[in-house]
N, C-alpha and C positions, 0 to 999 in steps of 0.2 A: 854513572852506570846504575841502572835499575836492578834491584835484587831479583834473583830468579825465583819464580813462584814454585813453591814446593808442591809436588803432586799429592793428591788425596787418594786414598784407597778405601774401597768398600768390599766387604765380604758378602757376596750375594749368591744364593742358591742358583745353580746353573739353569734349572728348569724355568726360571722367570725371566731369563735373559733372551734377547733376540737370538735366533738360530745361528747367525753369522759368527757369534763369539765361539760357540761350540765347534763350528766348522774350522775356524782359524786354529783352535787348539788341536783338532784332529790333524790338520795339515802340519802343524809344528811337530806333533808326535811322529807322523810318518817320516819327516825329515830327520828328527833326532834318532829314531830307531834304525835308520838306514833303509827302511822299506821302500822309499823312493829316493832318488838322487838329486832332483831339482825341485825348485819352487813350482815350476810349471807342472810337473808330474803330480805334486801334492795337491795343488789347487784343482787340477782336473779330476783327481780321485774323489775329492770332497765336494766338487761342483760349486766352487766360488771363483770370483775373478782374482787375478793377481793384484789388482789395485786394492781390493778389499782386504786381502791378506796383508799387504804392506801397510795399509792404513792402521790395522789393529794388532799386528804381530808383536809389537813391543809393549802394548798396553794390556794384553790378556795373558794371564799366567795361571797355571794350575795351582791349587791350594792343597797341601797335604797337612792335615791336622795331626800334629805330633802327639796330641793328647789321646788320639785314638790308636796310635801306633804302638805296637808291642814288639820290641826287639828282644830276642831271647838268644843267649849263647848256650849251646849244649856241649858238654865235654863228654867224649865217648872213648871207649877202648874197643877196637874192632879186631877180630882175628885176621891175620894176614893170609886171606884166601880170596881168590878171584870172585868178584860179584858181590861181596859183602857191602862195600861202600855204595855200590849201585842200588842194592836193595834198600839201604837206609835212605838214600836220596829219593827213591820211589815213594817211600812213606811220607817224606816231607811234601813232595809234589801231590801225591794222592789225597792229602788232608788239607791242602790249601796254604801251606807254609811257603813263603817266598825266601829262598836261600840267598843271603847277601855275601857271605864269605865261607870258605872252607879252608881249614888249615890242617894238614896231615903231616905227622912226623914220620921218620923212618921207623919201620917196625923193629921191636926188640923182643926177643923171646916169643916170637910168633904173634905179637899183639901190637897194633898201631894206634897211637893216640891221635884222635881227631877232634877238632873244635869246629862247630858249625854255628854261625849266627844267622838267624832267620827272622823275618817279619811274620808275626803270627796273628795279626789282627783279623785275617780272613780265613782262619782255620775252621774246618767244618766239624771238628771234634773238640772236646775239652782237653786241657793240657794233661790231665791224668790219663785219659784214654790214649792220647798221643804218645806219652811216655811208655805206657803199657805196650803199645804197638811196637815202639822202637826196641824195648827190652825183649820182646818176644821174637825179634828178627834173628834168623840164623846167622851166627857169627858175631853178634853184639855181646860183648863181655860185660860192659858197664855203661850206664848213662847217667849223667848228672846235669842239672840245670845250674850253670855258673852265674848267669846274670839275666835279669829280665823281670 
């Protein structure tokens, strides 16, 4: 029995690859996010053939450089009032922080402990400015960076 050949991998900037690879990735993303339900819908949307999709789908993958990623966990105390958490989340969204998890405990003495972990590599402001915006938000009692 012949030994199975190990695949080789190359890290290549997407701009230098043939367009078909980017379109296959687009189709895969449409399927993964549920934006389309079938391969037929995905390939029609990105304008490639089903055979091209099936030929490359298992060989083309997105690369996420973890060295560029910044996951930060924020520990907060928020007043137990309607809209406070919503305003905090709007600050995350408005500054380009991608929320990954939110953990909120039951309020005690009118204050709810909340932990939010977010990817911050695409934020449009500095961390200091971001923390200042959070602390200035109505109903935010305390903000600490726990990890990141």
